[in-house]
C-alpha positions in Angstrom: 0.0 0.0 0.0 2.8 2.4 0.9 4.5 1.9 -2.5 1.2 2.5 -4.3 0.6 5.7 -2.3 4.2 6.8 -3.3 3.3 6.3 -6.9 0.0 8.1 -6.6 1.8 11.1 -5.0 4.3 11.1 -7.9 1.5 11.0 -10.4 -0.3 13.9 -8.7 2.9 15.9 -8.8 4.1 15.1 -12.3 0.6 15.0 -13.9 1.9 12.6 -16.4 2.0 8.8 -16.2 5.3 8.4 -18.0 7.2 11.1 -15.9 5.7 9.7 -12.7 6.9 6.2 -13.6 10.4 7.5 -14.3 10.5 9.3 -10.9 9.4 6.1 -9.2 11.8 3.9 -11.1 9.1 1.6 -12.6 7.6 1.1 -16.0 4.5 3.1 -17.0 2.3 -0.1 -17.1 3.5 -0.9 -13.6 2.6 2.5 -12.3 -0.8 2.5 -14.1 -1.5 -0.9 -12.6 -0.6 0.2 -9.1 -3.0 3.2 -9.4 -5.8 0.9 -10.6 -5.2 -1.5 -7.7 -5.2 1.4 -5.3 -8.6 2.5 -6.7 -9.9 -1.0 -6.3 -8.7 -1.2 -2.7 -10.3 2.1 -1.8 -13.4 1.6 -3.9 -13.2 5.0 -5.6 -11.9 6.5 -8.8 -8.8 8.6 -8.1 -7.8 9.8 -11.5 -9.6 11.2 -14.6 -8.3 9.3 -17.6 -8.4 9.8 -21.3 -5.6 9.5 -23.7 -3.5 11.1 -21.0 -3.7 12.2 -17.4 -6.6 14.6 -16.9 -6.3 15.4 -13.2 -7.5 14.0 -9.9 -11.1 13.4 -9.0 -12.4 15.0 -5.8 -11.9 11.6 -4.1 -8.4 11.5 -5.5 -7.6 14.9 -4.0 -8.9 13.7 -0.6 -6.8 10.6 -0.9 -3.7 12.7 -1.9 -4.0 14.7 1.3 -4.1 11.6 3.4 -1.4 9.8 1.4 1.0 12.7 2.0 0.5 12.3 5.8 0.8 8.5 5.6 3.9 8.5 3.5 5.5 11.2 5.7 4.8 9.2 8.8 6.2 6.0 7.3 9.4 7.9 6.2 9.7 9.4 9.7 9.3 5.9 11.3 12.0 4.5 9.0 14.3 7.3 9.9 13.7 6.7 13.6 14.3 3.0 13.4 17.5 3.5 11.3 18.8 5.9 14.0 18.1 3.3 16.7 19.9 0.7 14.7 22.9 2.5 13.4 23.0 6.0 14.8 22.1 9.3 13.0 22.2 8.8 9.3 20.2 9.5 6.2 19.8 12.3 3.6 18.4 15.8 3.9 17.1 18.0 1.0 17.2 21.6 1.9 15.7 24.3 -0.4 17.5 27.6 -0.1 16.5 31.0 -1.5 19.3 32.2 -3.8 20.3 35.2 -1.6 20.9 32.9 1.4 23.2 30.5 -0.5 26.4 32.3 0.7 25.6 31.5 4.3 24.3 28.0 4.1 27.7 26.4 4.8 27.6 28.1 8.2 24.8 25.7 9.0 25.6 22.6 6.9 29.4 22.7 7.6 29.1 22.1 11.4 26.1 19.9 10.9 27.8 17.4 8.6 31.0 17.5 10.7 28.9 16.5 13.7 26.9 13.9 11.8 29.2 12.4 9.1 26.7 9.7 8.1 24.1 12.3 7.0 24.4 13.6 3.5 22.8 17.0 2.5 21.5 18.2 -0.9 21.3 22.0 -1.1 18.8 23.1 -3.8 18.3 26.7 -4.9 14.6 27.5 -4.7 12.2 30.4 -4.5 10.4 30.9 -1.2 7.2 29.6 -2.7 8.9 26.5 -4.1 10.4 25.8 -0.7 7.0 25.8 1.0 5.5 23.7 -1.8 8.5 21.3 -1.6 8.1 20.8 2.1 4.3 20.2 1.7 4.8 17.7 -1.1 7.7 15.8 0.7 10.2 16.9 -1.9 12.2 18.8 0.7 12.8 18.2 4.4 13.7 21.8 5.2 14.2 25.2 3.8 16.0 28.5 4.4 13.9 31.4 3.6 12.5 34.7 4.8 10.5 34.4 8.1 8.9 37.9 8.4 7.8 39.2 4.9 5.2 36.8 3.5 2.9 34.2 5.1 4.6 30.9 5.8 1.7 28.9 7.0 2.1 26.2 9.6 5.8 25.4 9.7 8.5 25.2 12.4 10.8 28.3 12.3 14.3 29.0 13.5 15.7 32.5 12.9 19.3 32.3 11.5 20.3 35.9 10.7 19.1 39.4 9.8 19.5 40.4 6.2 20.5 43.9 5.3 20.8 45.4 1.8 23.7 46.8 -0.2 24.2 48.4 -3.6 26.8 46.4 -5.5 28.6 48.3 -8.3 31.9 48.4 -10.1 34.7 50.6 -8.7 34.3 53.2 -11.4 30.6 53.6 -11.1 29.2 57.1 -10.2 28.1 56.0 -6.6 31.2 53.8 -5.9 32.9 56.3 -3.6 29.8 57.0 -1.5 29.9 55.7 2.1 26.1 55.1 1.9 23.2 55.7 -0.6 19.4 56.0 -0.2 16.8 53.9 -1.9 15.8 56.9 -4.0 19.4 57.3 -5.2 19.7 53.6 -6.0 16.5 53.9 -8.2 18.3 56.4 -10.5 21.1 54.0 -11.6 20.8 51.2 -14.2 19.9 48.1 -12.2 20.0 44.3 -12.7 17.8 42.4 -10.3 16.5 39.0 -9.4 13.3 38.0 -11.2 10.0 38.8 -9.5 9.3 35.2 -8.5 12.0 35.6 -5.9 10.9 37.1 -2.6 14.1 39.2 -2.5 12.9 41.0 -5.6 9.5 41.7 -4.1 11.3 43.1 -1.0 13.5 45.3 -3.1 10.4 46.5 -5.1 8.6 47.3 -1.8 11.5 49.5 -0.5 12.0 51.3 -3.8 8.2 52.0 -3.9 8.3 53.4 -0.4 11.0 55.8 -1.6 8.7 56.9 -4.3 10.5 55.0 -7.1 9.3 52.4 -9.5 12.2 50.6 -11.3 12.0 48.4 -14.4 15.5 46.8 -14.7 16.9 46.1 -18.1 18.4 42.9 -16.8 16.6 40.3 -14.7 17.8 36.8 -13.7 17.1 34.1 -11.3 20.8 33.5 -11.0 23.0 35.6 -8.6 26.1 34.7 -10.7 24.4 36.3 -13.7 23.7 39.5 -11.8 27.3 39.7 -10.5 28.6 39.2 -14.1 26.6 42.2 -15.3 27.7 44.3 -12.3 31.4 43.5 -13.3 30.9 45.1 -16.7 30.4 48.5 -15.0 27.1 49.1 -16.9 24.8 48.0 -14.1 24.5 47.9 -10.4 22.5 45.5 -8.3 20.8 45.4 -4.9 21.8 42.3 -2.9 21.9 41.2 0.8 25.0 42.2 2.8 26.3 38.6 3.2 26.3 38.2 -0.5 27.8 41.6 -1.2 30.6 40.9 1.4 31.5 37.7 -0.4 32.1 39.4 -3.7 33.5 42.7 -2.4 36.3 40.9 -0.7 38.0 40.4 -4.1 38.0 44.2 -4.7 36.3 43.8 -8.1 33.0 45.3 -6.9 32.1 47.9 -4.3 29.4 47.2 -1.6 27.6 50.3 -0.3 25.0 50.3 2.5 21.5 51.4 1.5 19.8 53.7 4.0 16.6 55.7 4.5 15.6 53.2 5.7 18.3 50.6 6.4 15.9 47.8 5.8 16.2 44.5 7.5 14.5 41.1 7.2 14.9 37.8 9.1 16.1 34.7 7.3 15.7 31.3 9.0 15.3 27.6 8.8 11.8 26.2 8.2 10.5 22.6 8.3 7.1 20.9 8.6 5.7 21.3 12.1 5.7 17.8 13.7 6.0 16.5 17.2 8.4 14.8 17.4 10.6 15.7 14.4 12.7 12.9 12.8 16.0 12.5 14.5 18.0 13.9 11.5 15.7 16.9 11.1 15.8 17.6 14.9 19.6 17.5 14.8 19.5 20.1 12.0 17.1 22.3 13.9 19.3 22.1 17.0 22.3 23.3 14.9 20.2 26.1 13.5 19.2 27.2 17.0 22.9 27.3 17.9 23.8 29.2 14.8 21.0 31.8 15.3 21.9 32.6 18.9 
């Protein structure tokens, strides 16, 4: 039953029998057969079928909600029994907003040193993708903003406060300034993260509060792409202080505090709210608490 529920969850996520079968490591006929067997066992139709997947029935959506809980509980139980048998081990998938990637090693470095039998996958995701990934069991945890947009029912551990800097080339007009205002920043050519990133929505909010509306000529979901444009000297960017410090150390770019106001937002670790947490996830939360204090 658990295997069938796993396949059903994969189908609901992928919305395609072939892709779901590939995710599950089975053939498409095997997956289709498992879904039909699940429907027979539950006595309801779960999936609208035609020549292709056409969505979940209302009963299928109800089953999906319960299936996520059942599969999550089974994974948690396996993790707990594995810890009892052989100590803390396993695999963690952590979704991280792009602007927090420079600090993630502050958490995962000590964590993996303390627990060498736990492997960690760090995945760059938007804040919305992190919440969806935790809900769909694709992620065990995330690092995202805690105080700007609703998070729903998740466990939260503050890690650090994010401040903002103008990042520009040494020869840029504002490069010698000790600080700049949001209104002044709005007057220079900017390259910014795409609007599906919460950081961009935060930047837009502070620019709007300064009476400015900016339409950047360059947008990207990649921090590296933004930095490469800043290095040309044609653009500047608005990035968190931790990220600015990382690149400013090389002397190829200049990091300038943005004031009036000096905006700040809290970034932290989130995970599904459970009691108790899995041993591996609890260990990560404990390390996050140590890092954030």
